[in-house]
N, C-alpha and C positions, 0 to 999 in steps of 0.2 A: 898509547890508547888511554882515553879518559877513564876515570874510576867508574863513572856511571855505565860506560860501555862494557867494562869488565863485569860489573854487577849483572847486567842483562845477560851476558854470555854465560856467566857462572850459574845463573838460575834458570837457564833455558829449559831444562828437563822438568823442574818444579812448576814453571809457568804452564808447560804443556799439560801436566797432570791436573793442574787447577782448571784449565780450559775443559778438559774431559769431564771433570766433576760438574762443572757449570752446565755443560751440554747434556748431561744425563737427566736434568730436571725438565719434565715435559710441560713447559710453561706456555701452553696454547691458550691465548687470551680469548679466542672466539668461542671456545667450548666451555659452558658452565661447569662441567664435571672437572675441568682442569684449573678452576679458580684457586684451589689450595696449592697447586703447583706453581702458579704465577706468584703467589705470596711467598712460597719457599724460595723461588729464584730471587725475589726481592731481598729476602733475609740473607741469602748467600752473598748478594752484591754488597749489602750493608756491612756484613762481616769482613768482606774483602777490602772495602774502603778503610775500615778501622785498622786492619792489618797493615795497609799501605801507609798509615800515618795521618789519615784525615780526621778532622774533628767535627763535633756537632753532627755526627752521623745519625740519621733517623729514617725509618721507613714510615711514610706519611699516607694516611687514607685520602681518598679522592671522591668516595661515593661509588667507585668502581674498582678496577685493579689499582694497586698502590703505586706510589713513586718512592724513590730513594734519593736522599740528599746527603751531601757531605761537603766539608770545606777545609781550606787551609788559607788563612788570611793574615799572614805575617810579613807582607811586603808593602808597607804603607805608601810608598812612592810609586808603586808599579800598578799597571792595569789589572782589572779583575776579569778573569776568563771563565766563562761557564762552559763546561764540557757535557755534552748531551749524548745519550744513547738509549737503547731499549732492551729489556731482558725478556720480553714476550716473543713468542714465535707464531708462525703460521701453523694451521693443521697439517697433518702428514699424508692424508689420502691423495691418490690411491696407494694404499700400503703395499700392494703386490708389486709395484714398480720399484721399490727400494731393494738395493742389493744387500742391505743389512738392516736390522731394526733402527728406526730413525733416531732414537734417543740412546743408542749404544754406540758411542763414537768409535770409528774405525780409521786407522791411518794407513794410507796406501800412496806410494809415490810422492811422499812429502806433502800430502794433503790430508786434512782431517774431515771425514764425512759424518754429518749428523744434521738434524734439523736445527736451525739457528746458528750454524757454524760461521757463516759469513754475514747473515742477517738476523741478529746483529751482535751475537754474544762474543764472537772472536774479535770483532772490531771495537766493541765497547770496553772489553777487558784491556786492550792495548794501552789507553791513556792512564789507567790505574797503575799498571806495571811501570810505565814511564815515570809517573810521580813518585812511586815507591823507590825507584832507582836513584832519583835525585835526592830524596830525603835521606836515604841510607848512606849515600856517598858524599853529599855536600851539606847535609843538615838543614837545607832550606830549598824552597822553590824560587825560581826567578820572577814569578808573577803570583798574584793571588788566584786561587782556583776554587771554583764551586762545581761540584759534580751533581748532575741532575739526570737520573735514569728513570724511565717509566716502564710500566707493565701493560700498556694498552695501545701501543703504536699500531699494531697489526689490525686493530679494529677501528682505527681512525681517531684515537685519543679523545673519546667523547667527553670525559670529565676534565680534560686539561684546560680548556678555555676558562672555566670558572676557577680552577685551581690557580692558574697563573694570575688571573685578575685579583685573587685574594692574597697572593704571596709575592707581590712585586718587589717589596723591600728585601725579602729573603733572597730572591733570585737576581737582584740588580747586578748588572755587569756591563763591561765595555764591549765585549765581543763574545759570541758563541762559537765554539768548535763543535761541529756536528760529526759524530762518529758513526752515523748511520748513512754511509755513502760509499764511494769507491773510487778507483783509479781507471784510467782509460784502458790500459793493458798491462801485462806483466812487466814490460820493459819501458813503458812510457806513461808518465803521470798525466792526470787531468785535473783541471780546476773547475768545479761546478759553479756556474753563475745563474742557473735557473732550474726550477722544479715546477712541474705542472700541479695544479690543484685537482680536486675531485668532488663530485656529488653523485648520489645514487638514488635509485627509485625502484621499488617493487611494484609491479602491476598485477592486480588480481582481477581476472575476468570471470564472471559467473553468468550461467544461463539457467537451465532447469534446476530444480532443487535436488535432483538426484541423477545419477547416470541413467541413460535411456538405451533401449534396444535400437541399434542403428537401422535395422530393417523396418521396425514398426513406426519409428518416429523420424527417421532420416528424411530430409526434405520439408519437414514441417516446422522445425525450430532451428535457430541459429546454433552452430557448433562453436563453443567458446574458443577452441584452439584455432579454428579458421579465423574467428574475429581477432584473436590476439596476433596471429601472423599478419593479417591485413593491417592492423594498427601499427605494428612494428615496422612493416615495410614502408609505411607513410612517413617515417621519420628520417629516412636516408635515401638519397638518389642512387641510381645504379653506379655512378662514378665515385661514390664515397662522400659527396657533399651532404651536409646535414640540412634537413628541410624544415626544422622546427623554427617557427617565427621568433625572431629576437635572439636566436642562439649566438650569432656572430656580432651582435651590435657593439659590444665593448672589447672585442678582440684587438689588442695592440698590434699594429702591423710591424713586421720586421724592418729594421733599418738596413741600408746597404752594408754598413759596417758589421752588423750582426750576421748577415748572410755570408759575408766574406770569411768571418771567423768560423762559422759552421762548415763552409766549404773547405777550409784549410785542414780540417780534421780528416785523416785518412779514412777511406771507405771503399770497400771492395764488394760490389753488389752480389757477385757470384758466391763469394765466401759467406756473405750475410744470409743468402737464401739457403745455402747448404747447412749453415749453423742451425737454422730454425726449421729446416725440412720442408720447404715449399718450392714449387716450380716457378712461381712468378709472384711479384709483389703487387700490392693494390693500395690505393689511397687517393686522397683528395688531389685533384689535378692542380698543376701550377706550382708544386712544391717538391723539393727533393725528399728522399726517404728520411734523411736526418732532420730536415725542417719539419716534416710531418710528425715524427715521433718526439721531437724535442720542443716544438714551438707552436703546433696547431692543436686545437681542441678536437676531442673525439666523442662519439656516442657508440658504445659497444653493448651488445647483448651478452651478458655473462652466464645466463642460464635460462632455460625455458622448459616447462614441464606441465603435464596434465594428461589425463586419460590413462590408457593401458601402457605400461612400461615393460612388461615381461616378454619372454620369448613366445613365439607363436602368434596367434591371432585371437583377439577378443573383439567381437563386433559391438562396440560400445560407442555411444555418443556422449562424451564426457560432460559433466555438469560444470566444470571449471577449468581454467588454465592460468598459468602464472609465468611471469618473466621477471628477471632481475637485470637492470641495466646500470651502467656507470658512465659518467662523462669525465674525461680528463680536461682540465681547464687551464687556460693560459692568461697572462696579464692582459687586460684588467677585468676578467670575468669574475662574477661573484656566484658562489654555489647556491645561495638562496634564490637569486634571480634566475639562474638556469633551471633550477628545480621547478620554479613557478612557470617558466616557459614550457617545460615538458608537460606539466599538468594541464595547462591551457590547450596544448596541442592534442593531448589525449582526449580531453573533453570535446574538442571540436571535431575529432576524427573517430569518435566512438561508433562502431558498426551497430546496426539495429539488432534488437533482440537479446542484448546482454547488458549487465550492469558492470561498472568498472570502479574499483577502488585503487588508490595509490598510497604508498607509504614510503617515507624516507627512512632508510635503515641506519643512517648515521648523520652526524652534523655536517659532514662535508669538510673540505679544507680549501683555503684560498691558495692560488698559485703564489710562487715566491721567486723573486729575483734579487740579486745583489750586484751593485755596480762592479764591473770587471776591475776597475782601478782602486777599489776599496783598500785601505791599508792592511786589513786582514788578509785579503787576497794577495797583496804584494808580498807579505811575510810568508804565506803558504807557497807562493810561486818560488821564492828564494830557497826555501827548505826542500821542496820537491826537486828542484833542479840539482841541489847538492846531493840528495839521496839517490836520484835516478841517473844523474849525469846529463840530462837533457831538459829543455824548457817544457813546461806542461802545456797541453792543449787547453783552450777554454771551451768547455763543453756544457751541455745541459742534459737533463734527464727527463724522460717521459713519465717517470714515476712520481710519487707524492710522499713528502715527509711533512705531515700536517703541522708539526711543532714549529717549523721554521717561520711560517707566517705568523704564528701565535707569538713567538719571541719578538718579532718585529713590532707587532701590534701592542703587546703589553709591556715589554721591557725596552722598546725602542733600540734594540740591539740587532745588528745583522748577524747572520750565521754563515760561517765559512765551513764548507764541507771538507773534512780532513779525516779520511778513512781509506781502507786498503782492500776492500772487496773488489772483485772483478766481474764483468758482465756474464761470463760463462760459468759462474759458480752455482748455478741452478737454484738461486733463491726462490722460495715459494714452490719449488718442484721437488720430486723425489731425487734422492742422491745429492742433496745440497752439500757443498764442501767449501773449505777455506784453505788457501795455500799457506803452508807453514812458513814459507819464505816471506810472504806478506805479513804474517803474524810477527815474525822477528824484525823485519824491516820497519814495520809500523811503530814498534817500540822506540827504535832509534829516532825515527822521524818526529815522534811526539816530543821527545826530549829536546831536539833541535828547535822545534816549533815554539815550545814554551820559552826557551832562551831567546829566540828571535823576537818574540812578542814583547819581551822586556826592553828591547831596543827600538820598537816601533811606536810611532806616535799615533795612538788610536783616538 
């Protein structure tokens, strides 16, 4: 057994205790009250990078939540690999659905339960441990490494476009390894070749300047909730097609080869329905479920509120109503263009008797795709086959990792997803967990990946 492998095995319990310590930090980037915790998590990451042997480690301001940088650049003839992840987490509500406090890690059945366990603290810690193992046992790394971890991914990385534009030289690299991703299943690897982008919009509908008695005024004025429901209904056909003018204009059609690769990935519809707890599936006609969730754009209502929300009855005609919507985007859709299409649709379909304001809550993110045959993907495929014993599936994901398109835009470097979370690990939900088997396997895989990239022509 290689010395680095022995090192990983010998330090298994230490690494687990470190992961627990990391997970105890409530680094929720969406909540202003937790901003000090996000900073604390960044300080923890910086200290851990120094302990692993990284140099020039620094927590850097962005105008929002910070980023952490560290490097090891002593392989002058070898490529430079940027390893990315994030140390912020989603909020924890609804709290009552957790089996244990979300920031008090619990281990059950070789799984660690906590907010951030799989998304992304467990996954982003893995490459740090792999680098430490190589430096401790071999005294060097096979490639140059730059670590770049952020504290704002869960809110769309709003300050990262400007930060990357201003730090191109610092972050320059030949390839990015994205530790904010996952595998297809516990026993079968997956190679991600596409991520959807995103844009969002809050819609604020206002009628009278205060809530009204529904008996005295009902029938005389427009009800803002009725107006909002009417407006939202105009955006999507009953079969799921989006009716906003211009929405589909730049959608890149799937090639036959892409459809074949998607169809080759195993899919059990009954199992899928059981997993998410629905009796039937729904979506845009003409596409399989995988095609809809991986390669087609969406428009979803994420929240709607207004008027009386408590138990019982209150006969009120509310003065305002609100909705939050997001659109998942695919190549070659642009978030700014889609936001403008939505605003034009809202203006054209405004019901009488109300005023409407719209606001974008984030900067959005462009969709991302990497050629399946990219040398980085070839290296990852080789390593994953060695680790899992089977060839990886070429897969996409319906989610969004904003930084991938930013790396391509500002650094001209493709990102290869190389992480070990699994779809059932309840990311963003109560009782999030990470398989410790994946935590251990990922460390070995990262060592092999760094060695393989030293042999790859990038």
